[in-house]
KEKE-3310 file (N, C-alpha, C; in steps of 0.2 Angstrom, whole numbers, plus 5000, padded with zeros to 4 digits):
npx = (5734:5731:5737:5726:5727:5734:5724:5713:5719:5721:5708:5704:5712:5707:5694:5698:5703:5692:5684:5692:5692:5678:5678:5687:5679:5669:5676:5681:5668:5665:5675:5673:5660:5665:5673:5663:5656:5666:5670:5679:5691:5692:5694:5706:5715:5714:5719:5732:5745:5745:5738:5727:5711:5713:5724:5720:5711:5720:5728:5719:5714:5726:5730:5721:5711:5709:5707:5716:5727:5733:5736:5738:5752:5757:5750:5756:5769:5766:5761:5772:5775:5784:5801:5813:5824)
npy = (5409:5423:5429:5433:5447:5453:5452:5460:5472:5473:5474:5486:5495:5492:5498:5511:5514:5512:5523:5534:5532:5535:5548:5554:5552:5561:5573:5573:5574:5587:5594:5592:5599:5612:5614:5614:5625:5635:5636:5641:5641:5627:5623:5630:5624:5610:5609:5608:5597:5582:5586:5582:5579:5582:5590:5600:5608:5613:5621:5629:5636:5643:5651:5661:5672:5665:5671:5681:5675:5672:5660:5642:5640:5652:5650:5638:5643:5653:5645:5637:5625:5624:5623:5635:5636)
npz = (5745:5753:5769:5783:5788:5777:5768:5773:5772:5758:5754:5760:5753:5740:5742:5744:5731:5723:5727:5723:5710:5707:5711:5701:5690:5692:5692:5679:5672:5677:5671:5657:5656:5659:5648:5638:5640:5637:5622:5614:5621:5621:5608:5605:5615:5612:5600:5602:5601:5611:5622:5634:5643:5657:5657:5649:5657:5667:5659:5653:5665:5668:5657:5655:5645:5630:5618:5615:5609:5593:5587:5589:5590:5597:5609:5613:5616:5626:5636:5639:5633:5622:5619:5622:5616)
capx = (5730:5734:5735:5720:5729:5735:5717:5710:5723:5720:5701:5704:5715:5702:5689:5701:5704:5685:5682:5696:5689:5672:5680:5689:5673:5665:5680:5680:5662:5665:5680:5669:5655:5668:5675:5657:5655:5671:5671:5685:5696:5693:5697:5713:5718:5714:5723:5739:5746:5747:5734:5721:5706:5715:5729:5717:5708:5725:5730:5713:5714:5732:5731:5716:5707:5713:5706:5722:5732:5730:5737:5740:5759:5757:5748:5761:5774:5764:5760:5778:5775:5789:5807:5815:5831)
capy = (5413:5429:5429:5438:5454:5456:5452:5466:5478:5473:5476:5493:5498:5492:5503:5518:5515:5513:5530:5538:5531:5539:5555:5555:5552:5567:5578:5572:5577:5594:5597:5592:5604:5618:5615:5615:5632:5639:5632:5644:5638:5620:5623:5632:5619:5603:5610:5607:5589:5579:5589:5579:5582:5585:5595:5606:5612:5616:5626:5634:5641:5647:5656:5666:5673:5663:5675:5685:5671:5671:5653:5637:5641:5657:5647:5634:5647:5656:5640:5634:5618:5624:5625:5642:5636)
capz = (5749:5758:5777:5785:5789:5771:5765:5775:5770:5751:5754:5761:5747:5734:5743:5742:5724:5720:5729:5719:5703:5707:5711:5695:5685:5694:5690:5672:5670:5678:5666:5651:5656:5659:5641:5634:5641:5634:5616:5611:5624:5620:5601:5605:5619:5609:5594:5604:5602:5618:5628:5636:5647:5663:5656:5646:5662:5670:5654:5653:5671:5668:5652:5654:5639:5624:5612:5614:5605:5586:5584:5594:5592:5602:5615:5616:5619:5632:5642:5640:5630:5617:5621:5620:5612)
cpx = (5733:5732:5729:5722:5731:5728:5713:5713:5721:5713:5701:5707:5711:5697:5692:5701:5697:5683:5686:5693:5682:5673:5683:5684:5670:5669:5680:5674:5662:5670:5676:5664:5659:5670:5669:5655:5660:5674:5678:5691:5697:5696:5704:5717:5719:5717:5730:5740:5748:5743:5728:5716:5709:5720:5726:5714:5714:5728:5725:5713:5721:5733:5726:5712:5711:5712:5712:5727:5729:5732:5739:5748:5760:5755:5753:5766:5772:5764:5767:5779:5780:5795:5809:5821:5830)
cpy = (5418:5428:5434:5445:5457:5456:5458:5472:5479:5476:5484:5497:5498:5497:5510:5519:5516:5520:5535:5538:5535:5546:5558:5556:5559:5573:5578:5576:5585:5598:5598:5598:5611:5620:5617:5622:5637:5635:5635:5642:5631:5619:5624:5626:5613:5604:5608:5599:5587:5582:5585:5582:5586:5591:5601:5610:5616:5622:5631:5639:5645:5652:5661:5666:5671:5667:5680:5682:5670:5664:5648:5638:5646:5654:5642:5637:5650:5651:5636:5627:5618:5626:5631:5642:5635)
cpz = (5753:5765:5778:5785:5782:5767:5766:5772:5762:5750:5755:5755:5741:5735:5742:5735:5720:5721:5724:5712:5702:5707:5704:5689:5686:5691:5682:5669:5671:5672:5659:5651:5656:5651:5636:5634:5638:5628:5613:5614:5622:5613:5601:5609:5615:5603:5595:5605:5609:5623:5628:5640:5653:5662:5653:5651:5665:5665:5654:5659:5671:5663:5651:5648:5633:5618:5610:5610:5598:5583:5590:5595:5597:5609:5618:5619:5626:5638:5643:5638:5624:5620:5618:5616:5605)
residu = (MET:LEU:PRO:GLU:ARG:TYR:LYS:LYS:GLU:ALA:GLU:ARG:ILE:LEU:LYS:VAL:LEU:ASP:LEU:MET:GLU:GLN:ASN:LEU:LYS:LEU:ILE:GLU:LYS:GLU:ILE:LYS:GLU:ALA:LEU:LYS:LYS:ASN:LYS:ALA:TYR:ALA:ARG:THR:ILE:PHE:SER:MET:SER:GLY:ILE:GLY:LEU:PHE:THR:SER:LEU:ALA:VAL:MET:SER:TYR:MET:GLY:ASP:CYS:LYS:ARG:PHE:SER:SER:ALA:LYS:GLN:THR:TYR:HIS:TYR:VAL:GLY:LEU:VAL:SER:ARG:GLY)
# end
């Protein structure tokens, strides 16, 4: 059994974690909505291996209009996901 002071601290931490989980769900929903509105972005971004939901939004906001890229390879290079060597 945990001493009372540790028990209270554990309860506070669990409440914070619950709040963070709720916020992440809201953010995930917003990202999905943004990707639905920008299907060309989504196709280009998700064609890159290793890109998930959160990274896709960061890439999307960084690269601007994805129509200027003719391939996922060009997009990789622009975003910096391919080594230059």
